[in-house]
C-alpha beads as a LAMMPS data file, in Angstrom:
LAMMPS data file: protein, C-alpha beads

61 atoms
60 bonds

1 atom types
1 bond types

-500.0 500.0 xlo xhi
-500.0 500.0 ylo yhi
-500.0 500.0 zlo zhi

Masses

1 110.0

Atoms # bond

1 1 1 -6.361 -2.835 10.815
2 1 1 -4.997 -1.736 7.492
3 1 1 -6.091 1.339 5.160
4 1 1 -6.819 0.926 1.689
5 1 1 -7.138 3.753 -1.300
6 1 1 -7.340 3.547 -5.185
7 1 1 -4.907 5.421 -6.933
8 1 1 -3.780 6.047 -10.331
9 1 1 -0.534 5.826 -9.796
10 1 1 -0.351 2.830 -6.283
11 1 1 3.712 2.102 -7.284
12 1 1 4.362 6.241 -6.610
13 1 1 1.742 7.306 -3.883
14 1 1 3.835 4.228 -1.742
15 1 1 6.798 5.284 -2.311
16 1 1 6.009 8.644 -1.013
17 1 1 3.860 7.129 2.032
18 1 1 6.736 5.118 2.872
19 1 1 9.603 8.101 2.725
20 1 1 7.576 10.875 4.378
21 1 1 7.299 7.812 7.488
22 1 1 10.470 6.746 7.417
23 1 1 9.921 3.399 6.174
24 1 1 9.194 1.261 2.398
25 1 1 7.025 0.453 0.065
26 1 1 7.403 -3.005 -0.817
27 1 1 4.521 -4.734 -3.830
28 1 1 1.870 -7.101 -2.620
29 1 1 1.951 -10.502 -2.639
30 1 1 0.688 -12.945 -5.636
31 1 1 -3.091 -12.872 -3.275
32 1 1 -2.948 -8.971 -4.732
33 1 1 -3.741 -7.054 -8.362
34 1 1 0.639 -6.819 -9.359
35 1 1 -0.405 -3.373 -9.490
36 1 1 -0.785 -2.634 -6.159
37 1 1 1.895 -1.932 -3.095
38 1 1 2.021 -1.425 0.620
39 1 1 3.651 1.357 2.735
40 1 1 5.290 0.084 5.776
41 1 1 5.874 2.908 8.416
42 1 1 9.254 2.570 10.013
43 1 1 8.185 3.091 13.976
44 1 1 6.824 0.834 16.407
45 1 1 3.153 0.735 15.539
46 1 1 3.086 -1.245 12.123
47 1 1 1.016 1.230 10.865
48 1 1 0.420 -0.058 6.995
49 1 1 -1.470 1.548 3.979
50 1 1 -2.486 -0.564 0.878
51 1 1 -2.329 1.529 -2.184
52 1 1 -4.709 -0.659 -5.323
53 1 1 -5.258 0.792 -8.433
54 1 1 -8.590 2.719 -9.307
55 1 1 -11.256 0.358 -10.245
56 1 1 -10.042 -2.880 -7.873
57 1 1 -12.510 -4.772 -5.963
58 1 1 -11.088 -6.482 -2.881
59 1 1 -12.930 -8.557 -0.626
60 1 1 -11.281 -8.964 2.209
61 1 1 -12.644 -12.031 4.289

Bonds

1 1 1 2
2 1 2 3
3 1 3 4
4 1 4 5
5 1 5 6
6 1 6 7
7 1 7 8
8 1 8 9
9 1 9 10
10 1 10 11
11 1 11 12
12 1 12 13
13 1 13 14
14 1 14 15
15 1 15 16
16 1 16 17
17 1 17 18
18 1 18 19
19 1 19 20
20 1 20 21
21 1 21 22
22 1 22 23
23 1 23 24
24 1 24 25
25 1 25 26
26 1 26 27
27 1 27 28
28 1 28 29
29 1 29 30
30 1 30 31
31 1 31 32
32 1 32 33
33 1 33 34
34 1 34 35
35 1 35 36
36 1 36 37
37 1 37 38
38 1 38 39
39 1 39 40
40 1 40 41
41 1 41 42
42 1 42 43
43 1 43 44
44 1 44 45
45 1 45 46
46 1 46 47
47 1 47 48
48 1 48 49
49 1 49 50
50 1 50 51
51 1 51 52
52 1 52 53
53 1 53 54
54 1 54 55
55 1 55 56
56 1 56 57
57 1 57 58
58 1 58 59
59 1 59 60
60 1 60 61
């Protein structure tokens, strides 16, 4: 299950986490707000964190 958090600078937060995890940060696809980013861990578990701009409402169904 992914974990998501709000941030004032989603891209920067994703880049820092990706660097710590030795993974990568990418902008989310067209189904998320354009200011959203994902940080992937460079490990065998496939951890990821979603970053959204503060005050963004996301509904996971």
